[in-house]
Backbone as CSV, one residue per row, in Angstrom:
resi,resn,N_x,N_y,N_z,CA_x,CA_y,CA_z,C_x,C_y,C_z
1,MET,-14.174,-21.910,-5.846,-13.857,-20.544,-5.949,-12.192,-20.968,-5.340
2,THR,-11.277,-20.188,-6.554,-9.903,-20.200,-5.891,-9.747,-19.532,-5.176
3,GLU,-7.952,-19.710,-4.284,-8.163,-19.459,-3.122,-7.649,-17.900,-3.199
4,ASN,-8.154,-16.901,-2.109,-8.439,-15.458,-2.560,-6.328,-15.530,-2.287
5,ARG,-5.757,-14.254,-3.340,-4.235,-14.136,-3.168,-3.594,-13.747,-1.787
6,PHE,-4.659,-12.405,-1.211,-4.070,-12.267,0.067,-3.708,-13.389,1.033
7,VAL,-4.917,-14.260,0.747,-4.644,-15.911,2.033,-3.598,-16.762,1.729
8,LYS,-3.139,-16.634,0.468,-1.973,-17.309,-0.240,-0.726,-16.496,0.485
9,LEU,-1.195,-15.484,0.361,0.346,-14.899,0.742,0.418,-14.540,2.300
10,PHE,-0.399,-14.388,2.849,-0.474,-14.456,4.419,-0.876,-15.392,5.524
11,GLY,-1.641,-16.608,4.571,-2.317,-17.571,5.709,-3.710,-16.844,6.151
12,ASN,-4.068,-17.645,7.612,-4.924,-17.171,8.301,-4.479,-15.991,9.097
13,LYS,-3.322,-15.550,9.015,-2.899,-14.623,10.107,-3.138,-13.296,10.296
14,LYS,-3.374,-12.750,10.930,-3.313,-11.198,10.744,-2.052,-10.195,10.017
15,ALA,-1.849,-9.939,9.175,-1.089,-9.627,8.273,-0.408,-8.218,8.628
16,ILE,0.476,-7.420,9.049,0.737,-6.396,9.183,2.335,-6.165,8.213
17,ILE,1.751,-4.901,7.212,2.726,-4.591,5.994,3.049,-3.608,6.629
18,GLY,4.360,-3.091,6.620,5.511,-2.019,6.686,5.614,-1.136,5.641
19,MET,5.779,-0.188,5.363,6.131,0.905,4.304,7.705,1.258,4.632
20,ILE,8.296,1.100,3.386,9.980,1.536,2.893,9.335,2.825,2.270
21,HIS,9.094,3.710,2.708,9.123,5.533,2.329,10.248,5.613,1.580
22,LEU,10.286,5.441,0.431,11.546,5.818,-0.475,12.024,7.586,-0.585
23,PRO,13.149,7.875,-0.201,13.339,9.830,-0.690,13.128,9.686,-1.780
24,ALA,13.313,11.056,-2.039,12.801,11.984,-3.396,13.128,10.948,-4.360
25,LEU,12.810,10.524,-5.579,14.019,9.795,-6.853,14.112,10.875,-7.826
26,PRO,15.157,10.334,-8.750,15.852,11.093,-9.619,14.303,11.403,-10.552
27,GLY,14.431,12.473,-11.435,12.808,13.063,-12.294,12.099,14.038,-11.579
28,THR,12.220,13.822,-9.962,11.838,14.887,-9.136,12.762,16.179,-8.851
29,GLU,12.217,17.311,-8.457,13.178,18.553,-7.757,13.196,17.655,-6.445
30,GLU,13.395,17.667,-5.924,14.063,17.245,-4.497,14.687,15.994,-4.495
31,GLY,14.842,14.861,-6.017,15.595,14.109,-6.126,16.284,14.025,-7.426
32,VAL,16.840,15.794,-7.656,17.860,15.871,-8.746,19.268,15.235,-8.125
33,ASN,19.637,15.514,-7.069,20.720,14.186,-6.852,20.763,13.577,-6.123
34,ALA,19.882,12.726,-6.472,19.270,11.276,-5.671,20.372,9.943,-6.629
35,ARG,20.917,9.330,-5.831,21.922,8.429,-6.093,21.619,7.080,-6.069
36,TYR,21.640,6.001,-6.725,20.996,4.390,-6.573,21.354,3.938,-5.649
37,GLN,22.756,4.087,-5.553,22.959,3.165,-4.157,23.158,3.509,-2.732
38,ASP,22.764,5.208,-2.808,21.883,5.732,-1.666,20.709,5.246,-1.013
39,LEU,20.202,5.344,-1.964,18.234,4.796,-2.121,18.298,3.407,-1.941
40,VAL,19.257,2.270,-2.198,19.252,1.122,-2.423,19.518,0.808,-0.857
41,LYS,20.713,1.347,-0.193,21.173,1.200,0.975,20.023,1.931,1.819
42,PHE,19.183,2.834,1.799,18.108,3.515,2.586,17.187,1.832,2.363
43,ALA,16.372,1.671,1.444,15.849,1.061,1.148,16.001,-0.475,2.131
44,LEU,17.384,-1.297,2.118,17.685,-2.591,2.338,17.653,-2.127,3.839
45,SER,18.104,-0.791,4.267,18.260,-0.602,5.448,16.541,-0.812,6.819
46,GLU,15.504,0.081,5.867,14.492,-0.148,6.248,13.408,-1.696,5.899
47,LEU,13.910,-2.463,4.932,13.801,-3.941,4.917,14.115,-4.533,6.131
48,GLU,15.569,-4.497,6.705,16.409,-5.361,7.920,15.104,-4.995,9.418
49,THR,15.252,-3.537,9.363,14.576,-2.893,10.525,13.183,-3.531,10.538
50,LEU,12.301,-3.694,9.720,11.060,-3.830,9.548,10.893,-5.716,9.396
51,GLU,11.629,-6.122,9.393,11.747,-7.759,9.196,12.082,-8.320,10.423
52,LYS,13.444,-7.253,10.620,13.307,-7.978,12.789,12.343,-7.983,13.606
53,GLY,11.400,-6.569,12.801,10.702,-6.090,14.317,9.169,-7.114,13.875
54,GLY,9.230,-7.818,13.086,8.098,-8.647,13.029,7.198,-8.941,11.874
55,VAL,7.549,-8.154,10.893,6.014,-7.563,10.023,6.272,-8.515,8.829
56,SER,5.090,-8.833,8.303,4.337,-9.665,7.530,4.809,-9.619,5.851
57,GLY,4.682,-8.031,5.462,5.379,-8.028,4.345,5.864,-6.322,4.483
58,VAL,6.468,-6.023,3.136,6.647,-4.246,3.431,5.743,-4.336,1.925
59,ILE,6.196,-2.880,1.748,5.451,-1.457,0.354,6.789,-1.309,0.299
60,VAL,7.315,-1.123,-1.287,8.089,-0.184,-1.382,7.334,1.257,-2.532
61,GLU,7.339,2.121,-1.941,6.011,3.764,-2.340,7.333,4.788,-2.689
62,ASN,7.114,5.450,-3.462,7.934,6.518,-3.687,6.864,7.775,-2.808
63,PHE,7.324,7.482,-1.714,6.261,8.320,-1.154,6.736,10.490,-0.986
64,TRP,8.227,10.530,-1.419,8.404,11.252,-1.239,8.747,12.083,-2.758
65,ASP,8.035,11.683,-3.229,8.224,11.972,-4.684,6.828,13.095,-5.287
66,THR,7.110,13.889,-4.271,5.914,15.017,-4.225,6.305,16.462,-4.910
67,PRO,5.650,16.934,-5.349,4.181,16.475,-5.600,4.002,15.255,-6.603
68,TYR,2.760,14.854,-6.462,2.389,13.653,-7.151,1.676,13.922,-8.348
69,LEU,2.503,13.056,-9.556,1.406,13.143,-10.522,0.001,12.678,-10.495
70,PRO,-0.630,12.376,-10.915,-2.455,12.390,-10.680,-2.772,10.788,-11.019
71,ASN,-1.970,10.344,-12.450,-2.297,9.597,-12.897,-0.747,8.601,-13.343
72,GLU,-0.101,8.586,-14.348,0.748,8.160,-14.714,2.220,9.223,-14.566
73,VAL,3.454,8.089,-14.230,4.600,8.766,-13.547,5.551,8.424,-15.171
74,PRO,6.695,9.429,-15.412,7.775,9.209,-16.100,8.517,8.165,-16.033
75,PRO,9.131,7.987,-17.214,9.916,6.258,-17.481,11.031,6.458,-16.100
76,VAL,11.704,7.382,-16.117,12.684,7.893,-14.703,12.243,7.584,-13.229
77,THR,10.997,7.676,-13.139,10.216,6.864,-12.293,10.216,5.309,-12.001
78,ILE,9.724,5.109,-12.875,9.817,3.431,-13.153,11.288,2.539,-12.654
79,ALA,11.589,3.326,-13.557,12.925,2.979,-13.730,13.726,2.477,-12.449
80,ALA,13.374,4.097,-11.856,14.248,4.143,-10.182,13.405,3.094,-9.446
81,MET,11.879,2.520,-9.359,11.668,2.267,-8.309,11.612,0.974,-8.687
82,ALA,11.557,0.237,-9.927,12.170,-0.961,-10.412,13.423,-1.329,-10.168
83,ALA,14.619,-0.860,-9.943,15.716,-1.109,-10.076,15.597,-1.083,-8.230
84,ILE,15.185,-0.394,-7.358,15.605,-0.602,-5.794,14.294,-0.895,-5.450
85,ALA,13.086,-1.526,-6.089,12.221,-2.686,-5.405,12.974,-4.345,-6.166
86,GLY,13.664,-4.234,-7.151,14.535,-5.484,-6.595,15.412,-5.883,-6.281
87,GLN,15.902,-4.925,-5.682,17.058,-5.083,-4.567,16.271,-5.979,-3.378
88,VAL,15.292,-4.987,-3.121,14.945,-5.147,-1.812,14.096,-6.885,-2.306
89,ILE,13.512,-7.145,-2.841,12.660,-8.371,-3.339,13.965,-9.413,-3.030
90,SER,15.103,-9.457,-3.536,16.288,-10.192,-3.782,16.748,-10.045,-1.805
91,LYS,16.536,-9.476,-1.213,17.106,-9.447,0.013,15.460,-10.030,0.819
92,ALA,14.622,-10.023,0.339,13.455,-10.188,1.476,12.951,-11.417,2.231
93,SER,12.775,-11.618,2.814,12.242,-13.171,3.246,10.646,-13.108,3.448
94,ILE,9.703,-12.018,3.146,8.511,-11.570,3.358,8.036,-10.852,2.123
95,PRO,6.675,-11.079,1.743,6.131,-10.841,0.465,6.443,-8.838,0.016
96,VAL,6.711,-8.517,-0.911,6.927,-7.337,-1.219,6.026,-6.673,-2.203
97,GLY,5.721,-5.632,-1.891,4.455,-4.441,-2.734,4.873,-4.101,-3.500
98,ILE,4.113,-3.369,-4.184,4.376,-1.611,-5.293,3.649,-0.925,-4.813
99,ASN,3.939,0.360,-5.224,2.993,1.019,-4.848,3.606,2.204,-5.614
100,ILE,3.221,2.899,-6.412,3.285,4.300,-7.393,2.321,5.476,-7.054
101,LEU,2.299,6.278,-6.384,1.958,7.231,-6.292,1.714,8.440,-7.346
102,TYR,0.416,9.104,-7.713,-0.499,8.597,-7.007,-1.260,7.529,-7.385
103,ASN,-1.554,7.030,-8.526,-2.261,5.826,-9.315,-1.463,5.496,-10.804
104,SER,-0.443,4.917,-10.602,-0.077,4.955,-11.652,-0.139,3.075,-12.072
105,PHE,-1.109,2.685,-11.843,-1.383,1.205,-11.669,-0.344,0.611,-13.020
106,ARG,-0.424,1.010,-14.452,0.448,0.457,-15.233,1.901,-0.094,-15.329
107,ALA,2.079,1.264,-14.598,3.408,1.045,-13.750,3.881,0.093,-12.414
108,GLU,2.699,0.243,-12.013,3.299,-0.811,-10.522,2.764,-2.420,-11.280
109,ILE,1.848,-2.606,-12.214,1.779,-4.125,-12.162,2.985,-5.015,-13.152
110,ALA,3.286,-3.910,-14.150,4.582,-3.986,-14.962,6.119,-4.619,-14.051
111,ILE,6.145,-3.282,-13.098,7.115,-3.602,-12.463,6.964,-4.927,-11.322
112,ALA,6.291,-4.912,-10.971,5.218,-6.507,-9.909,5.397,-7.734,-10.904
113,ARG,4.961,-7.662,-11.906,5.681,-8.892,-13.017,6.873,-9.356,-13.620
114,ALA,7.620,-7.603,-13.861,8.968,-8.206,-14.128,9.846,-8.480,-12.699
115,LEU,9.341,-8.258,-11.578,10.289,-8.954,-10.236,9.850,-9.833,-9.445
116,ASP,8.890,-10.202,-9.830,7.848,-11.372,-9.212,7.381,-10.689,-7.909
117,ALA,6.938,-9.789,-7.761,6.503,-8.740,-6.119,5.115,-9.592,-6.084
118,ALA,4.770,-9.528,-4.956,3.549,-10.050,-4.409,2.290,-9.690,-4.672
119,PHE,2.678,-8.179,-4.708,1.238,-7.606,-5.071,1.305,-5.967,-5.357
120,VAL,0.237,-5.550,-5.533,0.398,-3.737,-5.584,-0.602,-3.062,-5.446
121,ARG,-0.616,-2.126,-4.885,-1.875,-1.622,-4.081,-2.410,0.007,-4.549
122,ALA,-3.587,-0.305,-5.104,-4.108,0.707,-6.045,-4.772,1.318,-5.510
123,GLU,-4.331,2.905,-5.173,-4.738,3.684,-4.506,-6.280,4.259,-4.932
124,VAL,-6.833,4.156,-6.625,-8.053,4.750,-6.656,-8.242,3.657,-7.422
125,PHE,-9.313,2.392,-7.206,-9.418,1.725,-8.310,-10.881,1.805,-8.898
126,THR,-11.938,1.747,-7.655,-13.297,2.810,-8.412,-13.326,3.606,-7.482
127,ASP,-14.368,4.452,-7.842,-14.979,6.237,-7.852,-13.261,7.243,-7.947
128,PRO,-13.463,7.403,-9.374,-12.782,7.946,-9.851,-12.401,9.316,-8.653
129,SER,-11.502,10.174,-8.361,-11.169,11.249,-7.308,-10.263,12.288,-7.217
130,LEU,-10.742,13.435,-6.367,-9.787,14.256,-7.131,-8.537,14.595,-6.007
131,SER,-7.628,14.905,-6.235,-6.752,15.056,-5.558,-6.121,16.431,-5.008
132,GLU,-4.921,16.919,-4.321,-4.484,18.368,-4.585,-3.461,18.534,-6.153
133,THR,-3.715,17.490,-6.924,-2.707,17.878,-7.708,-3.747,17.429,-9.428
134,GLY,-4.966,17.092,-8.545,-6.054,16.658,-10.031,-6.902,15.414,-9.973
135,LEU,-7.711,15.275,-11.352,-8.797,14.019,-11.275,-7.548,12.873,-11.111
136,ILE,-7.929,11.739,-10.297,-7.564,10.435,-10.472,-8.660,9.638,-11.338
137,TRP,-7.928,9.053,-12.224,-9.136,8.072,-12.868,-8.789,6.974,-12.323
138,ALA,-10.148,5.890,-12.346,-10.384,4.828,-11.689,-9.703,3.777,-12.320
139,SER,-8.679,2.517,-11.597,-8.346,2.230,-12.304,-8.381,0.661,-12.695
140,SER,-9.876,-0.022,-12.234,-10.122,-1.143,-11.581,-10.084,-1.931,-13.280
141,ALA,-11.354,-1.013,-14.248,-11.055,-1.729,-15.320,-9.648,-2.328,-16.000
142,GLU,-9.002,-0.825,-16.204,-7.695,-1.042,-17.085,-6.490,-2.450,-16.078
143,LEU,-6.803,-1.809,-14.717,-5.597,-2.826,-14.465,-6.051,-4.253,-13.810
144,LYS,-7.247,-4.739,-14.166,-7.550,-6.304,-13.680,-7.132,-7.129,-15.414
145,ARG,-7.712,-6.238,-16.333,-7.048,-6.841,-18.084,-5.554,-6.470,-17.939
146,GLU,-4.990,-5.319,-17.609,-3.420,-5.345,-17.567,-2.822,-6.941,-16.862
147,ARG,-3.433,-7.129,-15.573,-2.803,-8.164,-15.539,-3.073,-9.378,-16.183
148,VAL,-3.998,-9.706,-16.367,-4.354,-11.088,-17.285,-3.606,-10.552,-18.549
149,ALA,-3.016,-9.663,-19.620,-2.588,-9.475,-20.268,-0.971,-9.728,-19.969
150,LEU,-0.658,-9.465,-18.613,0.879,-9.499,-18.443,1.051,-10.794,-17.872
151,ARG,0.133,-12.157,-17.931,0.228,-12.892,-17.295,0.967,-12.984,-15.600
152,ALA,0.273,-11.925,-15.021,0.883,-11.517,-13.510,-0.058,-11.982,-12.587
153,ASP,-0.765,-13.028,-12.861,-2.039,-13.786,-12.051,-1.984,-14.258,-10.634
154,ASP,-0.169,-13.685,-10.214,0.046,-14.264,-8.827,-0.066,-12.731,-8.204
155,VAL,0.454,-11.846,-8.969,-0.029,-10.297,-8.172,-1.107,-9.960,-8.057
156,ALA,-1.350,-9.525,-6.294,-2.291,-10.049,-6.073,-2.591,-8.173,-6.134
157,ILE,-3.786,-8.013,-5.871,-4.425,-6.365,-5.876,-4.956,-5.563,-4.607
158,PHE,-4.574,-4.844,-4.058,-5.457,-4.009,-2.917,-5.682,-3.191,-2.989
159,ALA,-6.804,-2.917,-3.040,-7.345,-1.603,-3.252,-7.976,-0.869,-2.357
160,ASP,-7.852,0.135,-2.256,-8.334,1.415,-1.716,-9.747,1.870,-1.729
161,VAL,-10.705,2.025,-1.245,-11.644,3.041,-1.240,-12.085,4.163,-0.407
162,GLN,-12.472,4.996,-1.341,-12.461,6.084,-0.626,-11.434,6.318,0.005
163,GLY,-9.688,6.285,-0.837,-8.837,6.499,0.225,-8.259,8.056,0.473
164,LYS,-6.875,7.703,1.545,-6.588,8.996,2.033,-5.876,9.936,0.948
165,ASN,-6.276,11.290,1.678,-5.593,12.791,0.759,-6.328,12.435,-0.596
166,THR,-7.682,12.153,-0.560,-8.226,12.595,-2.364,-9.422,12.603,-1.603
167,SER,-10.528,12.551,-2.846,-11.831,13.338,-2.946,-12.728,12.240,-3.183
168,PRO,-13.832,11.357,-3.561,-14.267,10.702,-4.646,-15.503,12.192,-5.204
169,VAL,-15.321,11.805,-6.595,-16.012,12.819,-7.287,-17.393,12.408,-7.289
170,TRP,-17.572,11.066,-7.226,-19.061,10.662,-6.928,-19.157,10.342,-5.044
171,HIS,-20.650,11.255,-4.548,-20.416,11.178,-3.246,-21.053,10.130,-2.837
172,ARG,-21.009,9.097,-2.092,-21.681,7.842,-1.464,-21.280,7.177,-0.469
173,PRO,-22.074,6.533,0.362,-21.731,6.196,1.485,-20.606,5.283,1.321
174,LEU,-19.625,4.989,2.337,-18.619,3.879,2.298,-18.764,2.736,2.124
175,LEU,-19.939,2.319,3.081,-20.590,0.781,2.524,-20.392,0.712,1.122
176,GLU,-21.352,1.364,0.502,-21.717,1.307,-1.006,-20.738,1.343,-1.891
177,ALA,-19.933,2.134,-1.787,-18.645,2.025,-2.255,-17.957,1.243,-2.485
178,THR,-17.603,0.565,-1.026,-16.927,-0.607,-0.790,-17.466,-1.579,-0.981
179,LEU,-19.097,-2.160,-1.426,-19.744,-3.095,-1.614,-19.182,-3.479,-3.377
180,ASP,-19.371,-2.222,-4.253,-18.999,-1.451,-5.492,-17.347,-2.157,-5.998
181,ALA,-16.853,-1.506,-4.776,-15.434,-1.920,-5.397,-15.155,-3.504,-5.328
182,GLN,-15.893,-4.180,-4.017,-15.747,-5.653,-3.678,-16.385,-6.294,-5.022
183,ASP,-17.802,-6.121,-5.623,-18.545,-6.940,-6.757,-18.098,-6.346,-7.970
184,ARG,-18.080,-5.155,-8.507,-17.662,-4.724,-9.486,-16.094,-4.711,-10.143
185,GLY,-15.485,-4.401,-9.230,-13.998,-3.805,-9.583,-13.044,-5.599,-9.106
186,LYS,-13.588,-5.831,-8.096,-13.458,-7.727,-7.853,-11.715,-7.924,-7.707
187,PRO,-10.903,-6.606,-6.730,-9.867,-6.672,-6.337,-9.736,-8.287,-5.060
188,ASP,-8.600,-8.376,-4.622,-7.816,-9.084,-3.486,-8.214,-9.314,-2.697
189,ALA,-7.977,-7.681,-2.037,-8.109,-7.073,-0.816,-8.646,-5.429,-0.999
190,ILE,-9.613,-5.429,0.366,-10.057,-3.724,0.591,-9.224,-3.020,1.574
191,VAL,-8.897,-2.097,1.098,-8.149,-0.733,1.545,-9.004,0.325,2.217
192,ILE,-9.066,-0.013,3.847,-9.973,1.531,4.432,-8.954,1.948,5.339
193,THR,-9.004,3.507,4.859,-8.194,4.045,5.644,-8.636,5.474,6.310
194,GLY,-7.920,6.218,6.788,-8.721,7.559,7.585,-8.468,8.718,5.891
195,ALA,-8.774,9.529,6.584,-8.814,11.174,5.962,-7.266,11.402,4.824
196,GLY,-6.432,11.337,5.935,-4.654,11.219,5.266,-3.687,10.342,5.913
197,THR,-2.460,10.909,5.520,-1.448,10.048,6.082,-1.583,9.716,7.553
198,GLY,-1.537,8.652,8.245,-1.191,8.733,10.017,-2.537,8.809,10.460
199,LYS,-3.555,9.532,9.681,-5.088,9.258,10.558,-5.860,8.321,10.522
200,PRO,-6.357,7.960,11.598,-7.009,6.614,11.864,-8.171,6.519,11.048
201,VAL,-7.983,5.033,10.988,-9.448,4.386,10.399,-10.357,4.379,11.709
202,SER,-11.207,4.449,11.122,-12.760,4.480,11.582,-13.291,2.801,12.303
203,PHE,-12.827,2.944,13.465,-13.404,1.613,14.392,-14.452,1.357,13.840
204,GLU,-16.052,2.352,13.947,-17.135,1.912,13.400,-17.649,1.798,12.063
205,ALA,-16.684,2.498,11.303,-16.998,1.942,9.943,-16.836,0.729,9.470
206,LEU,-15.687,0.576,10.013,-14.932,-1.348,9.965,-15.712,-1.977,10.206
207,GLN,-16.665,-1.464,11.436,-17.888,-2.374,12.112,-19.243,-2.680,11.309
208,GLU,-19.361,-1.644,10.217,-20.149,-1.732,9.549,-20.328,-2.454,8.370
209,ILE,-18.897,-2.000,7.624,-18.611,-3.011,6.194,-18.566,-4.402,6.561
210,ARG,-17.507,-5.025,8.027,-17.147,-5.720,8.003,-17.997,-7.165,8.011
211,PRO,-19.629,-6.978,8.217,-20.374,-8.009,8.040,-21.042,-8.208,6.525
212,LYS,-20.673,-7.375,5.630,-21.382,-7.039,3.983,-20.062,-8.020,3.047
213,ILE,-18.847,-7.572,3.768,-17.654,-7.688,2.691,-16.902,-9.152,2.954
214,HIS,-17.047,-10.087,2.061,-16.377,-11.182,2.054,-14.602,-11.406,1.924
215,LEU,-14.291,-10.222,0.996,-13.013,-10.104,0.857,-11.827,-9.326,1.952
216,PRO,-10.719,-10.095,2.202,-10.072,-9.483,3.583,-10.222,-7.907,3.384
217,ILE,-9.995,-7.201,4.231,-9.713,-5.808,4.707,-8.748,-5.826,5.625
218,ILE,-8.248,-4.429,4.913,-6.622,-4.179,5.655,-7.120,-2.777,5.976
219,CYS,-6.532,-2.159,7.078,-6.541,-0.798,7.481,-5.112,-0.187,6.827
220,GLY,-5.677,0.721,6.848,-4.717,1.511,5.594,-3.869,2.750,6.302
221,SER,-4.129,3.222,7.559,-3.808,4.610,8.084,-3.906,4.493,9.321
222,GLY,-2.984,5.436,9.969,-3.344,5.650,11.568,-2.951,4.679,12.566
223,VAL,-2.687,3.193,12.265,-2.423,2.313,13.107,-1.643,2.228,14.092
224,ASN,-1.839,2.226,15.252,-0.827,2.279,16.218,-0.699,1.296,17.168
225,ASP,0.161,1.195,18.374,0.438,0.372,19.072,-1.271,0.088,20.217
226,LYS,-1.864,1.479,20.299,-2.824,1.489,21.166,-4.200,1.269,20.533
227,THR,-4.414,0.988,18.795,-5.295,0.535,18.041,-5.439,-0.814,17.592
228,VAL,-3.924,-1.306,17.429,-4.229,-1.945,16.474,-5.078,-3.321,17.109
229,LYS,-5.194,-3.760,18.548,-5.721,-4.784,18.321,-7.505,-4.564,18.261
230,GLN,-7.820,-3.811,18.370,-8.937,-3.561,18.131,-9.506,-3.279,16.916
231,LEU,-8.397,-2.794,15.954,-8.734,-2.787,14.342,-8.755,-3.967,13.527
232,LEU,-7.851,-4.873,13.937,-7.661,-6.389,13.755,-8.767,-7.065,14.082
233,SER,-9.574,-7.042,15.330,-10.435,-7.600,15.601,-11.700,-7.415,14.220
234,VAL,-11.819,-6.507,13.396,-12.633,-6.761,12.469,-11.780,-6.134,10.974
235,SER,-11.075,-6.831,10.863,-10.013,-6.940,9.860,-9.055,-7.347,9.792
236,GLU,-8.358,-7.982,8.665,-7.511,-8.761,8.402,-6.060,-8.401,8.135
237,GLY,-5.593,-7.152,7.946,-4.406,-6.711,8.426,-4.329,-5.097,8.309
238,ALA,-3.086,-4.858,8.494,-2.623,-3.166,8.414,-1.734,-3.352,7.760
239,ILE,-1.572,-1.507,7.179,-0.369,-1.428,6.191,-0.167,0.033,7.506
240,VAL,0.993,-0.162,8.172,1.783,0.832,8.707,3.138,1.476,7.896
241,GLY,3.070,2.630,8.396,4.045,3.635,8.392,4.591,4.992,9.445
242,SER,3.237,5.733,9.369,3.869,6.657,10.358,4.583,6.354,11.383
243,PHE,3.533,5.118,12.137,4.237,4.446,13.909,5.000,3.821,13.781
244,PHE,5.436,3.174,12.712,7.198,2.791,12.736,8.353,3.981,13.005
245,LYS,8.037,4.858,12.262,8.935,5.884,12.229,9.600,6.543,13.771
246,LYS,11.322,6.885,13.871,11.263,7.316,15.045,10.627,8.531,15.417
247,ASN,10.203,7.998,17.071,9.312,9.629,17.564,7.946,9.166,16.469
248,GLY,7.741,8.614,15.781,6.072,8.680,15.122,6.012,9.494,14.022
249,ILE,7.779,10.289,13.510,7.774,11.150,12.608,7.768,11.188,11.529
250,ILE,7.481,10.959,10.697,7.022,10.182,9.117,8.700,10.576,8.131
251,ASN,8.943,11.498,8.347,10.107,11.463,7.497,11.611,11.070,8.404
252,GLN,11.422,10.465,9.246,12.559,9.835,10.045,12.341,8.019,9.615
253,ALA,13.454,7.606,9.752,13.781,6.050,9.762,12.985,5.249,10.395
254,SER,12.958,3.983,9.922,11.708,3.141,11.083,12.438,2.521,12.165
255,ASP,11.844,2.711,12.755,12.305,2.119,14.543,12.007,0.928,14.994
256,LEU,12.884,0.205,15.282,12.845,-0.874,15.944,11.893,-1.658,16.955
257,GLU,12.224,-0.493,17.752,11.351,-0.611,19.243,9.688,-0.500,19.158
258,ARG,9.738,0.938,18.190,8.078,1.000,17.590,7.835,0.272,17.121
259,VAL,8.406,-0.923,15.945,7.798,-2.062,15.104,7.702,-3.011,16.224
260,GLN,8.890,-3.304,17.110,8.410,-4.431,17.946,7.089,-4.203,18.976
261,SER,7.060,-2.936,19.166,6.020,-2.492,20.148,4.210,-2.995,19.691
262,LEU,4.369,-2.466,18.400,3.239,-2.974,17.870,2.929,-4.289,17.176
263,ILE,3.476,-5.197,16.849,3.513,-6.770,16.734,3.437,-7.072,18.236
264,ARG,3.997,-7.000,19.424,3.512,-7.497,20.518,2.002,-6.989,21.125
265,ALA,1.820,-5.754,20.683,0.100,-5.512,21.243,-0.622,-6.227,20.274
266,MET,-0.100,-6.304,18.808,-1.214,-7.330,18.336,-1.259,-8.842,18.430
267,ARG,-0.265,-9.291,19.406,-0.142,-10.364,19.672,-0.943,-10.945,21.058
């Protein structure tokens, strides 16, 4: 069996992955006046704070492109994401991932292949789901084939199971859905989240899932400096956004002291 891509990226250490939540991009109502240089300046400032704070990797995400399109995004979004992520990757000394909300997986894997990004996040990988803007189709079958077609073998796929802010159309236990994602979808890591952005992951759910899953598990929401040590006792990593922001407010910039406090708590 080949070495898991998550392990190749982060070794056997617990991985803390910070979020670069981009301001609204061109093509959205809020991003009508967005300018490339300003977006890049913001992204690189976030990268500097997160790297200095000690995170293991970062995700570049179009977080403020609300309302999100359920599946594919337009060319202007792809162009903006690629241009900004390219600048981040050129400066980063840690792995950089791509996430385009809600589930624009073709754009994600194309950008990752073109820029040598380290991974993508598939927010609906198995179990088609409903969001506030419509039905999101499961991406696993096409995403895995797209990775082969693009010869993007080094790009890891981090797959959400029954992810935040969505509701699967097929209602079944989280453990059953996780096993299907692992054994039938075959990602490189599983992401388990709370119900919404900033909402905590269930430690009890992780305890149930961990013995049954051989893939790395990533906590995908609601992790803070009080919970990180416990959550990492039953997982291999965490994606942290809200807690790292100044005063824990999602629309603020990342705060170095908050990043460092979580890293200290983890260690």
